[in-house]
C-alpha positions in Angstrom: -66.4 -62.8 -30.0 -62.7 -62.3 -30.8 -63.4 -58.6 -31.4 -64.7 -58.3 -27.8 -61.6 -59.9 -26.4 -59.3 -57.7 -28.5 -61.3 -54.6 -27.5 -61.0 -55.6 -23.8 -57.3 -56.2 -24.0 -56.7 -52.8 -25.7 -58.7 -51.1 -23.0 -56.6 -52.8 -20.3 -53.3 -52.1 -22.1 -53.8 -48.5 -23.1 -54.4 -46.8 -19.7 -52.5 -43.9 -18.2 -50.3 -46.2 -16.0 -49.0 -48.1 -19.1 -48.8 -45.2 -21.6 -47.0 -42.8 -19.3 -43.8 -44.9 -18.8 -43.6 -45.4 -22.6 -43.7 -41.7 -23.2 -41.2 -40.9 -20.4 -38.8 -43.6 -21.7 -39.1 -42.2 -25.2 -38.3 -38.7 -24.0 -35.3 -39.9 -21.9 -33.8 -41.9 -24.8 -34.3 -38.9 -27.2 -32.5 -36.5 -24.8 -29.6 -39.0 -24.2 -29.2 -39.4 -27.9 -29.1 -35.7 -28.4 -26.4 -35.4 -25.7 -24.3 -38.1 -27.2 -24.6 -36.5 -30.6 -23.4 -33.2 -29.2 -20.4 -34.9 -27.6 -19.5 -36.5 -30.9 -19.3 -33.0 -32.5 -16.9 -31.6 -29.9 -14.7 -34.7 -29.9 -13.4 -33.8 -33.4 -10.7 -31.7 -31.7 -7.5 -33.5 -30.6 -7.1 -33.8 -26.8 -4.3 -31.9 -25.2 -2.0 -34.1 -23.2 1.4 -34.2 -21.6 3.7 -37.3 -21.8 6.4 -38.4 -19.5 8.3 -41.3 -21.1 10.6 -43.0 -18.7 10.9 -46.2 -20.7 13.1 -47.1 -23.7 11.2 -50.2 -24.8 9.5 -51.0 -28.1 6.0 -50.6 -26.6 6.9 -47.2 -25.3 8.0 -46.1 -28.8 4.8 -47.4 -30.3 2.7 -45.7 -27.6 4.6 -42.4 -28.1 4.0 -42.4 -31.9 0.3 -43.2 -31.5 -0.2 -40.6 -28.8 1.6 -37.8 -30.7 -0.4 -38.7 -33.8 -3.8 -38.7 -32.1 -3.4 -35.9 -29.6 -1.8 -32.5 -29.2 1.2 -33.0 -27.0 2.1 -29.9 -24.9 4.7 -31.6 -22.7 7.1 -34.4 -23.7 9.6 -35.1 -20.9 
């Protein structure tokens, strides 16, 4: 009796309209993961930035030191 109910539920659950979205979502998640992985490889390069520092405060000094450490500064004016 329980076997018949389980068999009926499997037949209702595993039809094309329920399996297709699962397969599509798996493909989409896989491709998004692959894209994010590729971005992580290219992000190892330091970004190229230009800095215009018009402030003489402590926060400005901290920000300048962090930016020059984490990025390639091509303009500092």
